[in-house]
All heavy atoms as an XYZ file, in Angstrom:
685
protein
N       8.587     24.563     20.130
C      10.021     24.477     20.363
C      10.620     25.842     20.655
O      11.574     25.944     21.374
C      10.678     23.825     19.137
C      12.157     23.817     19.171
S      12.718     22.446     20.173
C      14.432     22.631     19.932
N      10.055     26.879     20.136
C      10.626     28.205     20.330
C      10.482     28.686     21.769
O      11.259     29.502     22.215
C       9.974     29.200     19.379
N       9.518     28.169     22.496
C       9.269     28.663     23.840
C      10.431     28.432     24.800
O      10.854     29.376     25.451
C       7.978     28.050     24.403
O       6.926     28.342     23.491
C       7.639     28.634     25.739
N      11.009     27.223     24.913
C      12.151     27.068     25.815
C      13.355     27.899     25.382
O      14.073     28.434     26.216
C      12.478     25.579     25.751
C      11.225     24.930     25.317
C      10.559     25.933     24.410
N      13.547     28.032     24.083
C      14.676     28.827     23.611
C      14.413     30.310     23.815
O      15.329     31.081     24.066
C      14.974     28.510     22.145
C      15.359     27.049     21.897
C      15.602     26.815     20.416
C      16.577     26.657     22.704
N      13.156     30.724     23.726
C      12.803     32.108     24.028
C      13.046     32.373     25.509
O      13.530     33.440     25.886
C      11.328     32.372     23.679
O      11.130     32.059     22.307
C      10.950     33.809     23.920
N      12.742     31.393     26.335
C      12.994     31.531     27.770
C      14.478     31.720     28.035
O      14.869     32.459     28.929
C      12.480     30.306     28.520
N      15.318     31.078     27.228
C      16.763     31.250     27.379
C      17.139     32.705     27.150
O      17.919     33.270     27.902
C      17.512     30.365     26.395
C      19.004     30.605     26.417
C      19.734     29.872     25.308
O      19.135     29.192     24.498
N      21.031     30.023     25.273
N      16.583     33.307     26.125
C      16.898     34.704     25.826
C      16.416     35.630     26.941
O      17.075     36.608     27.267
C      16.269     35.098     24.500
N      15.279     35.309     27.541
C      14.721     36.162     28.589
C      15.444     36.014     29.918
O      15.687     36.984     30.610
C      13.238     35.846     28.772
C      12.391     36.234     27.579
C      10.963     35.721     27.691
O      10.657     35.036     28.687
O      10.178     36.007     26.775
N      15.770     34.780     30.297
C      16.346     34.533     31.618
C      17.856     34.409     31.604
O      18.484     34.510     32.645
C      15.778     33.241     32.232
O      16.169     32.141     31.406
C      14.270     33.295     32.349
N      18.443     34.142     30.442
C      19.877     33.929     30.371
C      20.283     32.517     30.732
O      21.455     32.191     30.767
N      19.305     31.663     31.015
C      19.586     30.275     31.365
C      19.269     29.380     30.182
O      18.278     29.574     29.500
C      18.756     29.847     32.574
C      19.142     30.627     33.818
C      18.339     30.215     34.995
N      18.591     28.806     35.291
C      17.814     28.067     36.041
N      16.728     28.587     36.564
N      18.107     26.815     36.276
N      20.107     28.403     29.954
C      19.918     27.468     28.858
C      18.908     26.402     29.267
O      19.022     25.844     30.357
C      21.255     26.797     28.509
O      22.202     27.808     28.242
C      21.115     25.907     27.291
N      17.917     26.123     28.407
C      16.962     25.071     28.759
C      17.628     23.710     28.695
O      18.563     23.491     27.927
C      15.882     25.196     27.683
C      16.589     25.769     26.512
C      17.645     26.687     27.091
N      17.148     22.795     29.492
C      17.678     21.432     29.455
C      16.974     20.655     28.351
O      15.892     21.030     27.895
C      17.470     20.736     30.791
O      16.086     20.547     31.016
N      17.594     19.565     27.949
C      16.972     18.688     26.958
C      15.650     18.173     27.509
O      14.647     18.085     26.792
C      17.930     17.532     26.584
C      17.231     16.510     25.706
C      19.164     18.078     25.892
N      15.627     17.865     28.777
C      14.406     17.375     29.413
C      13.299     18.422     29.352
O      12.143     18.105     29.047
C      14.686     16.970     30.863
C      13.511     16.419     31.641
C      12.970     15.152     30.980
C      13.931     16.128     33.070
N      13.623     19.670     29.595
C      12.615     20.737     29.542
C      12.052     20.886     28.137
O      10.842     21.072     27.956
C      13.216     22.043     30.020
N      12.912     20.811     27.138
C      12.460     20.925     25.754
C      11.567     19.738     25.399
O      10.501     19.907     24.795
C      13.660     21.030     24.789
C      13.194     21.010     23.341
C      14.461     22.295     25.074
N      11.976     18.537     25.799
C      11.174     17.346     25.509
C       9.809     17.435     26.182
O       8.786     17.122     25.565
C      11.916     16.094     25.967
N       9.780     17.878     27.413
C       8.502     18.020     28.111
C       7.612     19.038     27.410
O       6.409     18.855     27.293
C       8.733     18.451     29.558
C       9.173     17.330     30.438
C       9.316     17.805     31.853
N       9.731     16.706     32.721
C      10.216     16.857     33.926
N      10.358     18.069     34.429
N      10.575     15.822     34.638
N       8.229     20.148     26.985
C       7.460     21.182     26.308
C       6.863     20.656     25.004
O       5.758     21.022     24.623
C       8.366     22.386     26.038
C       7.677     23.582     25.445
C       6.663     24.190     26.397
N       7.310     24.641     27.596
C       7.124     25.820     28.154
N       6.300     26.672     27.623
N       7.745     26.142     29.257
N       7.590     19.773     24.333
C       7.098     19.169     23.102
C       6.116     18.036     23.353
O       5.457     17.559     22.437
C       8.277     18.643     22.269
C       9.208     19.713     21.709
C      10.420     19.066     21.065
C       8.473     20.588     20.709
N       6.064     17.559     24.594
C       5.141     16.494     24.942
C       5.624     15.115     24.533
O       4.821     14.222     24.275
N       6.947     14.940     24.460
C       7.498     13.629     24.117
C       8.458     13.190     25.216
O       8.905     14.005     26.026
C       8.218     13.638     22.744
C       9.374     14.649     22.742
C       7.246     13.924     21.624
C      10.190     14.654     21.459
N       8.785     11.909     25.213
C       9.709     11.382     26.217
C      11.120     11.897     25.957
O      11.512     12.144     24.808
C       9.698      9.854     26.185
N      11.861     12.049     27.006
C      13.235     12.511     26.925
C      14.064     11.613     26.003
O      14.815     12.099     25.154
C      13.829     12.557     28.334
C      15.239     13.069     28.367
O      15.635     13.861     27.535
N      15.990     12.617     29.347
N      13.927     10.311     26.151
C      14.684      9.362     25.333
C      14.307      9.496     23.864
O      15.181      9.465     22.990
C      14.423      7.923     25.818
O      14.697      7.865     27.211
C      15.292      6.933     25.088
N      13.038      9.668     23.586
C      12.588      9.844     22.203
C      13.210     11.100     21.610
O      13.686     11.093     20.469
C      11.046      9.938     22.147
O      10.503      8.769     22.736
C      10.556     10.092     20.728
N      13.199     12.174     22.375
C      13.791     13.419     21.896
C      15.275     13.225     21.595
O      15.769     13.632     20.547
C      13.597     14.529     22.938
C      14.154     15.846     22.504
C      13.450     16.658     21.634
C      15.397     16.274     22.965
C      13.965     17.877     21.229
C      15.911     17.488     22.569
C      15.197     18.301     21.695
N      15.985     12.601     22.517
C      17.426     12.399     22.334
C      17.729     11.520     21.115
O      18.691     11.768     20.403
C      18.045     11.777     23.584
C      18.117     12.729     24.753
C      18.693     12.029     25.984
N      18.766     12.906     27.112
C      19.773     13.735     27.367
N      20.791     13.781     26.567
N      19.750     14.504     28.430
N      16.913     10.493     20.895
C      17.155      9.567     19.773
C      16.767     10.164     18.429
O      17.477      9.991     17.436
C      16.386      8.261     19.988
S      17.040      7.276     21.337
N      15.652     10.864     18.374
C      15.119     11.344     17.100
C      15.600     12.735     16.709
O      15.483     13.115     15.543
C      13.588     11.311     17.121
C      13.047      9.922     17.149
N      12.763      9.206     16.009
C      12.762      9.094     18.194
C      12.316      8.012     16.340
N      12.311      7.918     17.679
N      16.104     13.487     17.660
C      16.549     14.857     17.369
C      17.951     15.106     17.914
O      18.165     16.024     18.713
C      15.565     15.871     17.966
C      14.157     15.670     17.489
C      13.219     15.044     18.305
C      13.765     16.088     16.222
C      11.921     14.842     17.871
C      12.469     15.897     15.779
C      11.550     15.270     16.608
O      10.273     15.069     16.174
N      18.939     14.332     17.467
C      20.293     14.507     18.011
C      20.883     15.877     17.686
O      21.659     16.416     18.472
C      21.092     13.381     17.364
C      20.326     12.997     16.156
C      18.891     13.275     16.478
N      20.508     16.447     16.543
C      21.037     17.762     16.189
C      20.532     18.836     17.162
O      21.272     19.758     17.520
C      20.686     18.110     14.742
C      19.217     18.171     14.474
N      18.419     17.030     14.420
C      18.391     19.219     14.272
C      17.169     17.389     14.185
N      17.123     18.718     14.081
N      19.287     18.719     17.601
C      18.775     19.673     18.584
C      19.420     19.446     19.945
O      19.744     20.401     20.662
C      17.257     19.543     18.700
C      16.456     19.943     17.461
C      14.985     19.710     17.690
C      16.734     21.378     17.077
N      19.600     18.175     20.295
C      20.251     17.843     21.567
C      21.652     18.440     21.616
O      22.041     19.054     22.608
C      20.312     16.326     21.731
C      20.983     15.885     23.016
C      21.270     14.416     23.030
N      22.304     14.138     22.030
C      22.416     13.020     21.346
N      21.578     12.042     21.524
N      23.387     12.858     20.483
N      22.395     18.295     20.519
C      23.752     18.853     20.471
C      23.731     20.375     20.525
O      24.595     20.994     21.139
C      24.482     18.359     19.221
C      24.809     16.884     19.254
C      25.670     16.504     20.440
O      26.600     17.252     20.783
O      25.403     15.447     21.039
N      22.746     20.964     19.873
C      22.623     22.426     19.913
C      22.361     22.936     21.316
O      22.930     23.944     21.748
N      21.511     22.233     22.041
C      21.212     22.616     23.428
C      22.448     22.434     24.299
O      22.769     23.287     25.128
C      20.015     21.796     23.959
C      18.750     22.214     23.221
C      19.857     21.972     25.458
C      17.567     21.311     23.461
N      23.167     21.341     24.100
C      24.384     21.092     24.876
C      25.442     22.149     24.577
O      26.122     22.638     25.484
C      24.923     19.698     24.582
N      25.582     22.532     23.311
C      26.561     23.561     22.946
C      26.190     24.904     23.554
O      27.050     25.644     24.034
C      26.651     23.674     21.428
N      24.896     25.216     23.575
C      24.446     26.472     24.186
C      24.731     26.473     25.682
O      25.107     27.498     26.248
C      22.958     26.673     23.920
N      24.573     25.323     26.322
C      24.848     25.235     27.764
C      26.333     25.432     28.046
O      26.701     26.035     29.050
C      24.377     23.894     28.301
N      27.190     24.931     27.145
C      28.639     25.082     27.356
C      29.084     26.523     27.228
O      30.021     26.945     27.882
C      29.401     24.208     26.364
C      29.376     22.741     26.725
C      30.354     21.950     25.894
N      30.005     21.920     24.485
C      29.229     21.007     23.909
N      28.710     20.045     24.643
N      28.968     21.054     22.625
N      28.426     27.311     26.402
C      28.840     28.705     26.216
C      27.908     29.679     26.926
O      27.928     30.864     26.668
C      28.940     29.031     24.739
C      27.643     28.993     23.987
C      27.832     29.375     22.532
N      26.569     29.367     21.853
C      26.015     28.324     21.262
N      26.644     27.176     21.233
N      24.845     28.421     20.682
N      27.107     29.172     27.832
C      26.129     29.973     28.552
C      26.799     30.972     29.487
O      27.803     30.670     30.121
C      25.233     29.035     29.366
O      24.450     29.762     30.261
N      26.239     32.181     29.604
C      26.761     33.144     30.579
C      26.687     32.617     32.012
O      27.510     32.960     32.848
C      25.857     34.366     30.421
C      25.197     34.213     29.111
C      25.165     32.737     28.807
N      25.697     31.777     32.287
C      25.597     31.196     33.622
C      26.814     30.323     33.917
O      27.323     30.292     35.033
C      24.310     30.378     33.745
N      27.303     29.613     32.891
C      28.501     28.791     33.053
C      29.707     29.677     33.335
O      30.514     29.380     34.202
C      28.749     27.937     31.793
O      27.587     27.157     31.553
C      29.943     27.030     31.957
N      29.809     30.779     32.595
C      30.910     31.714     32.818
C      30.856     32.290     34.227
O      31.880     32.425     34.893
C      30.864     32.858     31.791
C      31.123     32.380     30.377
O      31.685     31.271     30.206
O      30.761     33.104     29.434
N      29.661     32.614     34.683
C      29.511     33.159     36.032
C      29.905     32.122     37.076
O      30.553     32.453     38.075
C      28.070     33.616     36.256
N      29.533     30.868     36.847
C      29.891     29.806     37.793
C      31.401     29.623     37.838
O      31.981     29.435     38.909
C      29.206     28.497     37.409
N      32.058     29.674     36.673
C      33.514     29.544     36.646
C      34.167     30.726     37.349
O      35.153     30.570     38.063
C      33.998     29.430     35.207
C      33.642     28.105     34.566
C      33.964     28.063     33.084
O      34.440     29.084     32.540
O      33.736     27.009     32.480
N      33.605     31.920     37.170
C      34.123     33.099     37.850
C      33.956     32.995     39.356
O      34.845     33.361     40.125
N      32.806     32.480     39.782
C      32.562     32.306     41.210
C      33.522     31.280     41.794
O      34.035     31.454     42.904
C      31.112     31.883     41.445
N      33.790     30.209     41.038
C      34.728     29.184     41.507
C      36.133     29.776     41.638
O      36.820     29.538     42.632
C      34.736     27.983     40.564
C      35.727     26.927     40.978
C      35.449     26.098     42.064
C      36.933     26.770     40.322
C      36.350     25.137     42.479
C      37.845     25.816     40.730
C      37.552     25.002     41.797
O      38.460     24.060     42.202
N      36.550     30.553     40.647
C      37.874     31.176     40.701
C      37.976     32.104     41.908
O      39.012     32.148     42.583
C      38.149     31.943     39.408
N      36.896     32.835     42.211
C      36.900     33.716     43.380
C      37.020     32.899     44.662
O      37.755     33.283     45.575
C      35.633     34.559     43.402
C      35.611     35.564     44.555
C      34.349     36.378     44.541
C      34.277     37.397     45.642
N      34.794     37.036     46.926
N      36.317     31.774     44.732
C      36.421     30.914     45.916
C      37.836     30.386     46.098
O      38.350     30.341     47.226
C      35.446     29.743     45.813
C      33.977     30.061     46.037
C      33.119     28.838     45.733
C      33.746     30.535     47.452
N      38.477     29.986     45.015
C      39.854     29.485     45.089
C      40.779     30.583     45.588
O      41.615     30.360     46.474
C      40.314     28.945     43.716
C      41.799     28.668     43.700
C      39.536     27.696     43.351
N      40.622     31.787     45.054
C      41.454     32.920     45.473
C      41.217     33.258     46.942
O      42.167     33.455     47.704
C      41.153     34.149     44.599
O      41.386     33.802     43.232
C      42.022     35.328     44.970
N      39.947     33.325     47.336
C      39.625     33.626     48.736
C      40.164     32.548     49.677
O      40.674     32.853     50.756
C      38.115     33.756     48.930
C      37.548     35.018     48.311
O      38.341     35.910     47.947
O      36.312     35.103     48.187
N      40.063     31.291     49.265
C      40.563     30.192     50.077
C      42.070     30.306     50.268
O      42.587     30.126     51.380
C      40.198     28.854     49.428
C      40.450     27.685     50.335
O      40.579     27.829     51.536
N      40.531     26.504     49.753
N      42.798     30.622     49.201
C      44.253     30.778     49.307
C      44.604     31.932     50.246
O      45.516     31.822     51.071
C      44.855     31.002     47.922
N      43.863     33.042     50.137
C      44.111     34.197     51.006
C      43.855     33.832     52.465
O      44.650     34.154     53.355
C      43.217     35.360     50.588
C      43.387     36.612     51.446
C      42.433     37.719     51.039
N      41.045     37.306     50.888
C      40.199     37.118     51.903
N      40.598     37.285     53.138
N      38.953     36.753     51.683
N      42.768     33.126     52.737
C      42.443     32.730     54.107
C      43.458     31.738     54.670
O      43.810     31.807     55.855
C      41.039     32.144     54.168
C      39.904     33.148     53.942
C      38.585     32.422     53.772
C      39.847     34.150     55.076
N      43.951     30.841     53.830
C      44.984     29.900     54.296
C      46.266     30.642     54.685
O      46.891     30.327     55.699
C      45.290     28.866     53.217
C      44.226     27.806     53.084
C      44.592     26.837     51.961
N      43.559     25.881     51.750
C      43.525     24.667     52.298
N      44.491     24.277     53.083
N      42.531     23.854     52.054
N      46.658     31.630     53.850
C      47.848     32.428     54.186
C      47.648     33.173     55.498
O      48.530     33.195     56.361
C      48.157     33.420     53.063
C      48.911     32.854     51.901
C      49.420     33.941     50.967
N      48.381     34.857     50.525
C      47.583     34.655     49.475
N      47.712     33.561     48.764
N      46.677     35.549     49.146
N      46.477     33.784     55.656
C      46.192     34.529     56.888
C      46.202     33.593     58.095
O      46.743     33.952     59.157
C      44.841     35.239     56.767
N      45.658     32.419     57.963
C      45.633     31.446     59.055
C      47.051     30.990     59.394
O      47.421     30.886     60.571
C      44.760     30.255     58.667
C      44.480     29.344     59.841
O      44.572     29.745     60.989
N      44.126     28.114     59.526
N      47.848     30.721     58.367
C      49.231     30.291     58.587
C      50.029     31.397     59.296
O      50.771     31.140     60.251
C      49.872     29.934     57.241
C      51.229     29.295     57.356
C      51.761     28.797     56.024
N      51.611     29.760     54.945
C      50.850     29.576     53.853
N      50.157     28.473     53.707
N      50.785     30.499     52.929
N      49.837     32.655     58.861
C      50.537     33.778     59.493
C      50.100     33.962     60.949
O      50.929     34.192     61.834
C      50.302     35.068     58.703
C      50.935     35.040     57.324
O      51.802     34.162     57.074
O      50.568     35.893     56.489
N      48.797     33.842     61.204
C      48.293     33.991     62.573
C      48.832     32.876     63.464
O      49.210     33.114     64.618
C      46.767     33.981     62.575
N      48.905     31.673     62.917
C      49.441     30.550     63.682
C      50.916     30.788     64.018
O      51.349     30.532     65.150
C      49.277     29.256     62.884
C      49.777     28.045     63.599
N      49.126     27.499     64.678
C      50.878     27.278     63.398
C      49.796     26.445     65.103
N      50.863     26.294     64.344
N      51.673     31.292     63.054
C      53.094     31.569     63.298
C      53.259     32.658     64.356
O      54.120     32.548     65.238
C      53.777     31.979     61.996
N      52.433     33.708     64.289
C      52.516     34.777     65.294
C      52.158     34.249     66.680
O      52.798     34.582     67.679
C      51.592     35.938     64.920
C      52.139     36.815     63.814
C      51.334     38.099     63.658
N      49.909     37.876     63.471
C      49.308     37.655     62.307
N      50.026     37.614     61.203
N      48.006     37.479     62.243
N      51.141     33.401     66.756
C      50.735     32.836     68.044
C      51.840     31.951     68.610
O      52.097     31.953     69.820
C      49.445     32.041     67.882
N      52.517     31.230     67.759
C      53.597     30.355     68.214
C      54.763     31.179     68.765
O      55.327     30.862     69.805
C      54.065     29.474     67.069
C      55.075     28.470     67.495
C      55.290     27.451     66.424
N      56.224     26.455     66.928
C      57.093     25.818     66.187
N      57.139     26.041     64.900
N      57.897     24.948     66.721
N      55.101     32.265     68.072
C      56.186     33.137     68.533
C      55.809     33.745     69.880
O      56.619     33.790     70.804
C      56.486     34.240     67.485
C      57.378     35.328     68.066
C      57.107     33.632     66.247
N      54.572     34.194     70.013
C      54.114     34.783     71.277
C      54.196     33.764     72.400
O      54.639     34.061     73.513
C      52.663     35.311     71.127
O      52.623     36.260     70.075
C      52.168     35.941     72.405
N      53.796     32.552     72.125
C      53.826     31.481     73.128
C      55.257     31.190     73.547
O      55.545     31.007     74.733
C      53.160     30.235     72.565
S      53.087     28.877     73.740
N      56.190     31.161     72.583
C      57.589     30.889     72.899
C      58.214     32.019     73.700
O      59.071     31.800     74.551
C      58.381     30.639     71.621
C      58.088     29.304     70.919
C      58.831     29.237     69.600
C      58.455     28.138     71.799
N      57.761     33.259     73.440
C      58.300     34.390     74.207
C      57.827     34.320     75.666
O      58.577     34.655     76.572
C      57.836     35.712     73.591
C      58.569     36.068     72.340
C      58.133     37.425     71.842
N      58.745     37.698     70.545
C      58.290     38.564     69.692
N      57.225     39.297     69.981
N      58.894     38.771     68.567
N      56.612     33.900     75.880
C      56.062     33.830     77.240
C      56.598     32.626     77.982
O      56.763     32.676     79.212
C      54.546     33.758     77.188
C      53.905     35.039     76.751
C      52.409     34.937     76.780
N      51.819     36.169     76.260
C      50.583     36.288     75.889
N      49.766     35.252     75.972
N      50.134     37.425     75.424
N      56.829     31.558     77.297
C      57.286     30.307     77.933
C      58.522     29.790     77.216
O      58.444     28.853     76.441
C      56.182     29.235     77.875
C      54.899     29.684     78.523
O      54.922     30.239     79.598
N      53.791     29.435     77.866
N      59.677     30.366     77.471
C      60.885     29.893     76.790
C      61.198     28.441     77.182
O      60.874     28.004     78.281
C      61.987     30.836     77.271
C      61.394     31.697     78.307
C      59.942     31.442     78.400
N      61.828     27.756     76.271
C      62.158     26.347     76.536
C      63.228     26.218     77.526
O      64.021     26.412     78.078
C      62.564     25.654     75.242
C      61.459     25.605     74.189
C      62.021     25.007     72.891
C      60.316     24.748     74.675
């Protein structure tokens, strides 16, 4: 059992319940039914994982970049419209 958790310390990634069950040589369902405290511990570790924090940070950056690009696109469209109206008045 220590091996998947040791891998977490080395790689920074939380092992899955399936990986732990495979390492123990038992079925995933058996592991989940007979070791709920370990299952919850693995799930809690995944929720507070640095990888999760990095993913949330990456998502926030994408949202910010998307908003910036939308503003730039809207501004460029407005400038193009003004230029078009100057060249071809109604």
